[in-house]
N, C-alpha and C positions, 0 to 999 in steps of 0.2 A: 529526496535523493540523499543517501548516506545517513538515514535515520535508524537503520537496522531492521527494515521490514522483513527481509528474508531470514536473517539470523533469529530474530525474535519470533517470527512466524513459525519457524521450525520448533523452537523451544515450546511455544504455546501449544502447537498441535500435539506435540509429545505429551505435554502436561494434561491436555484435555482428552487424549486418546483419539484424536481426529487425524485424517489425512491432510497433508500439507501440499499446496500447489503455489508456485511462483509464476505469475503470468509471463514474465520475460523468459524464464526457462522453458515454459510451454511453447512459446513462440519459436524459440530456437530449436526445440525438438521437432515441432511440426514443419518447420521450413528446412531444417538441416543446415541452417546458417546462423552465425552469431549476429547479435544486435548491431554492432558497428558495420558489418557487411550489409545488412538490410538498409541501414541509414545511407550508406554509400551508394547503393544501387537503386533503391526505391525512394530515398529521401524520407524526411520525417512523416510526410503525409502517407506514404506507403506503409511505414511502420505503424502509424496510428490506426490505419484500416485493419491491419493484422491484429493489433492489440484489441480493438473493439470486437472482432470476431471471437477471440480467445476469451475475453471478459464475458461475452454473452454465453459461451459454452460453460465456462467454469463457475460463473455465478449461479447457474441453474442447478448445480450440484448441491446436495445436502450433506451436512456433517463434515465440513472441511474448514480449514483455515487457508485463506487466499491472500497472498502478498501480491499487490499490484505494483506496476511501475509507477514512478512518481508523477508522470504526466497522464495517467489513466483518467484522472478527474477532468481533464480538458474537454472531453466529449460528453455532452449532456446525456446521451444514450447510456454511456458507461456509468455515470453517476446514478441514473435512474435504476439500472440493473443492480448495482451494488447496494444502494439504499433499500430497495424493495425486497431484495432477496436475502439479506443478512444483516447482522450487526456490524457497524463500521467503527473500527478503531483507528484513529488518526494519531500516528506517531510523529512527534515534533522533536526537532533538535535545533540548536542555535546555528548560525552561519559558521561560526568558528568550528563547532563540532562537525558539521557537514563537510567542511573543507578538510579537516583532519582525516575523516573517514574516507574521503574520495580522492585525496591528493595523488595517490600512486595508482589509481585504477584507470587503466586505458580502455576499459570496457564501457565507458560512458560517453557516447558521441557528443552530447550537448555540452560536455565540459572540456572538449578538446579545443580550447580557446586560450588566448593570451591572458584573459582575466576570468578565471574560474569563479572567484568570489563574486564578481559583478554578475556573472551568469546565474549563479545560485540565487543571489538576491533578486534578480529580475524574474526568475522562475517562481520564486516564493511570493512575490507581489501579485502574480497572476493566479497561482494555485491556492494560496492560503484561504481566500474566501470560499473557494470551491470545496476544499477539505472541510472547513468549518460547517458549510451548508449540509453536508451529508454525515458528519461524524456523530455517532452515538456516545463515544467515549474519546477523550483527548488525553494522551499520555506523553509526558516529556521524557525523552530518552537520554538527555545530556548526562554524561559521566555516570551512566548506570549500566550494570551488566545485564545481559539478556534475561537471565533467570529472575532478577529483581523486577524488570519490566513485565515479564510474563506473569509473575505472581501478582503484581499490581493489576494487570488486566483481568486475571481470573477473579480477584476480589471485586473489582468493579462490575464485571459481568454478573457475579453472584448477587450483588446489591441491585443491579438493574433488573435481574430476573425476579427478585423479591418484590420490587416496586410494581412490576408488571403483573405479578401474581396477585398482589394486594388490590390493584386497581381493577383487575378482571373479576375478583370476588365482589368488589363493591358494585360493579356493573350488573352482576348476577342477582344481587340482593334486592 
């Protein structure tokens, strides 16, 4: 939450010439309602069910950059789809950075609490191991602009592709 998934995802998609999708935005488009309303009416469980449906659909597409909601990794099915169907870039940021980026955003139902810092910390304790489990690349976004992060990701993807190409050639030999 607040690491720059949507902003960096758009820059990355543009840089790679790919289509960009944000799972939260796609949920809002498909339901005609915003995320806070879905949380209010259906609760977190209702939202997570909608999220899993969208992740299954979007992760099946080829040639896209997909920004997922921060809690997408909570469902094992989502982790499986994301990991098997694409390369996973885990964007990390410090608690301080996440607080700065989310402090004025009323569009985050889980942070509508008297202790947003405590909530972010609690969420990260649960989510961090799950992110690490599926990540092909981990990138720190602290105090970095979206273009810099995107360039970093492109460079790492290139190196990852070179390693995979080299190991595939070795397997063929």
